[in-house]
N, C-alpha and C positions, 0 to 999 in steps of 0.2 A: 646532645643537642646544645645549641648555643643558648645558655640560660639568660643572656642579656636580651635576647629577642623572644624566646619561647617561654610561655608560662609553665609553672610546675605541673599543672593539670591541663590536659588537652581534650577538647571536645571536637569531634570530627564526624562527618557522615561517611567517611571511608572505613570500611570494615577491615582494612589493613591495620588500623590504629585502634578503633573502638569496637566493642561488641554491638552488633545491630540485631534487633529482635523482630521477627523470629529468625532463627538460623535454619533455613529451609533444608540445607544439606543434612542437618541432623534430624530434623522432623521427618524427612522422607527417606532417611537412610534405610538400606536393606539389612543393616546390622542392628539387631535388638540391643546389643551391648552399647553401641554408640547412642541409640535412642535413650536408653536408660541413663547413661551418663549425662545427657543433656537434660533429662527430666530432673535428675539430682541437682544439676546446676541451677535449675529454676526453682528447686525446693518445693515441688508440688507432688501430690500423690499420683499413682498410676491412672486412676480414674479421671483425674483432671487433665493429665497429659493426653489421654485418649480423646478427651473432649477438645483439646487444643488441635490435635491432628484433624478431627472432624471439622472444626471451625475453618481451618485453612483449606481443606479439601472442598468444603461447601462454598466458600467465598472466593477462592482463587480465581483471578481474572474476572471478577465481578465489579459492580459499582463500589464495593467496599474494600477490596484488597487486590493488589497486583503483584505478580511474581517479580523478585523473590521476597521483598519485604517492604512494600509500599502500601500504606494505608491511604485509601483514596479520600477519606474524610476524617475529621476529628472524632466523630461519634464511634466509628469502627476502631480507631486506635485506642480510644479510652475503654471501649468494651473489651478489647483484647487485654489491655493492661489490668483492668480490675478482675478479669476472670482467670488470667494465666500468669501474670508477671508480678503479682502482689507481694511476693517474697524476694524479689530481686531489688537490691539496694542501689541507690545512686543513679536511677534512670532519668533520662531527659527525653521529653517528647518534642521533636524538632521537625520542621518542614523545610523543604528546599524549593527555591524558585529560580528559574532562568530568566534574565532580562529579555524582554520580547524581541529586542533587536537581534538576538542570537538564535531565535527560533528556527529560521530557515537554514542557517548554517548547521545546526545540530541535526535537523531532519536529513539534510543532504549527506552529512558525514556518516550517519548511522544507516542510511538507506531505509528508514522505517516507513511502514504503510499503516493503514488503519487495522490491519490484521496482525500487527506486531504482538509479540508474546510478553515483552517486559513492561512492567508497570510504569517506570519512569518514561519510557518512550511513548506509551499511550497518553500520558498526561501532557507531554510536550506536543505530540502530534495534534491532540484535540484542543490545544491552547487553553488548558484549564487554569483557572485563577487560584491563587493560594487563599486559604482561610484567613480572614482579616483580623481576628482578635488575638494575635500573637505579638511577641516582642522581638524586634529585629536585633539579632546579635552582631551582624556584620556579613562579610563575604568570605568565601573560601574558594581558592583556585582548585578546581576539581577536573579530573579527566574521566569521562564516562567509559565504561568497559563492560558491555553485555550485562546490564542490570545492576552493576555496582560501580563504585567510584574509587579512583586513586586520588590522593591529595598531594599537593605540593610538599606536604610534610613527609609523606612516604619517600619522596625523592630528595629529601634533605636540601631543599632549595632556599631555606631561610637565610643562609649566609650569602648566597648569590644575590638574593633580593636586596639584602642589606648593602652589599657592596655596590650594586647598581643604582639603588634608589633610596638608601637610608631607611630600610624597612622596619616598621614597628607595628605591633598589633594593639588593638583596643583592649579594654579591661576584661572583655568577654573572650579574648583570645582569637579574634577575627580581624579581618581587614576592614577598616572603618568606612571607606567610601567606594562607590562604584567606579569613580574615575581612577583611583589607585588600583582597584581590582582589575579593571580593563587593561591597564598598563602591564600589570604583572602576568595576566593571562597571555597577552601578546608575547611577552618575553619568554614565557614557559614553552610556547609553541615553536620557538626558534630551534632549528636543527642542531645548532652548536651548543645548546644548553644541555642536551642529553637526557631530557625527561622521557618518561615512558611514551611510546608512540601512539598516543591517543589525542583527541581534541580537548585541549585545556580551555575551560571557560570560567567566568566569574559567576558563582552561584550564591544567592543570598540565603542566609541561614536564619530561620525564625523559630523561636522557642514558644511552645504553648503549655498551658497548665493541664494537668490531669484532672 
């Protein structure tokens, strides 16, 4: 990647780039070997891992947790961290928010209803507000795809952004202003850019404390 633009360490909500917890595909895997590998990655005993599975099964699509890895409030995210992720190093607790002006476009593009299965879609459909006591890191251009996100970073667009707009990130590694993020999202949605065929929008990234 272009080291003049991108920082040495990248934080993203795209699981193409960063590990996102929990990994539902591993937790719900039919392979005991894959489950045990994930348990070892979390560095927790089998009894604790079984409790993790029960936690997700109990709270999935509830007021606390949405498929595949959306914590609907800070309390549930912190509860999950302290009970199951306490041995994982370098974790960040982040929230994402979509500017309200894009709400209808997102709903129309995804075709979601109140019966939708995915956690992100439920939050957007119900116009839920973000928790207020976090630190805004900036904006990331994200393409939503069935519960998860692609990032402009996955598509190696930083050079294109720089060529078109003189692209630079803030010290947190994100786009500084909503105006710049809007412009870059509009550019990413152009057919001639060749990004993945999803709706690209500017999402705000907020960091919270554990």
